[in-house]
N, C-alpha and C positions, 0 to 999 in steps of 0.2 A: 505493500501502500502506500503509495508516494504520500509524502511529507507536503504540506498545504503549503503557499507559496503567502498566504499572506494570514497574519493577527489575527483570532477568531474577536480580539475586546477582553478586557480586562476583568469586566460584568460578567463573560460569558467563559472565561478559561477553565480550567478542569482545576481542581479542590478549593473551588470559592476563590478564583486566583491568586492561589498559592503555589508562584510557579516562581522561576529566578523571572522571565519577561512582566509578569504583574509587582512583582520587586519593584524592577528598574521600572517601573510605571506610578506606583507609588512614588519611590523615593523622587520623579521629577516634578511629582507635583508637589512634595515636602521643600523641594527648593527652584520652586514657580515656573521650571523651563518650560512646561505644558500646564494648560488651565487641569481644573480636576473633573471638570465635565469632559477631556479628552480620553476616551478606553483604548485609542490606540487602534481602532477596530480597522480592518484594512492594511494597514500597515503591511510592507514587506521587510524580510531581513535588515537592510538593509536601511534602513529609515529607524529602526530597531535596538541597531549595533551606535545607529547615530545618537540615540538622543542615551544608549547606557554608557559613551566617551562623555557625555556631556555630564552626566548624573556621576559618574566617577572622578570626575575632573573640580565638585561641588564637592564631592567628600573628602578629596585629598587634601581639600582645602583644612578639615578640622581632624585630621587622619585616622579619616575613616571610622570614627567613636561617634555617637547619640551622646553620648556625656560630654561633647565637647562643642555642640553646637552652638548656638545664642539661643538664648530663648526662649523668643517667636520661632525658629525654628525648632525646637525640641519639644515644643507644644503642638507645632503643627505634626511632627513625627508621632509625638504619640500620640493626634483624633485620628490622622490616617490610617498610622498600621493598628489601628485600637478596634476602629471599625470594621477594618478589612480584616482582622483576624476573629470579631465578634459575627458577623456574615458570613464568612466562612465557618466556623466554628458551626453556625445554625444550618448548612447546606452538609452537616455529616462531617468534613475535618477536623482531624487533631493534633495533627503535626505526626504522629508517626512517620510517615509519607517519606521524611527530610533524615530518619534516620535508618531508617527499614537495613541500609545496605551497612549498617554499623559493626551486627553482629560479629 
């Protein structure tokens, strides 16, 4: 089965959007690189990769640590990722998928 060439959108992604691409999109919202209404539905891999590079540049400014974010960014991060976790849990995600291969 061929991989899709367009992203489905963070709101339609598997595991309630708790995927690598979903996390990139939420971090892009945190850093206001894209509006929170942007789900990236229909984006191609090059567009997602370009967004990832911008997100990484922003994280580098803070040592890639949430505790180094200024208060406004830390609050936005907590809200955005907290809401995403709550929605994902309500959809049946429990986080084990991220550690399944660690046994």
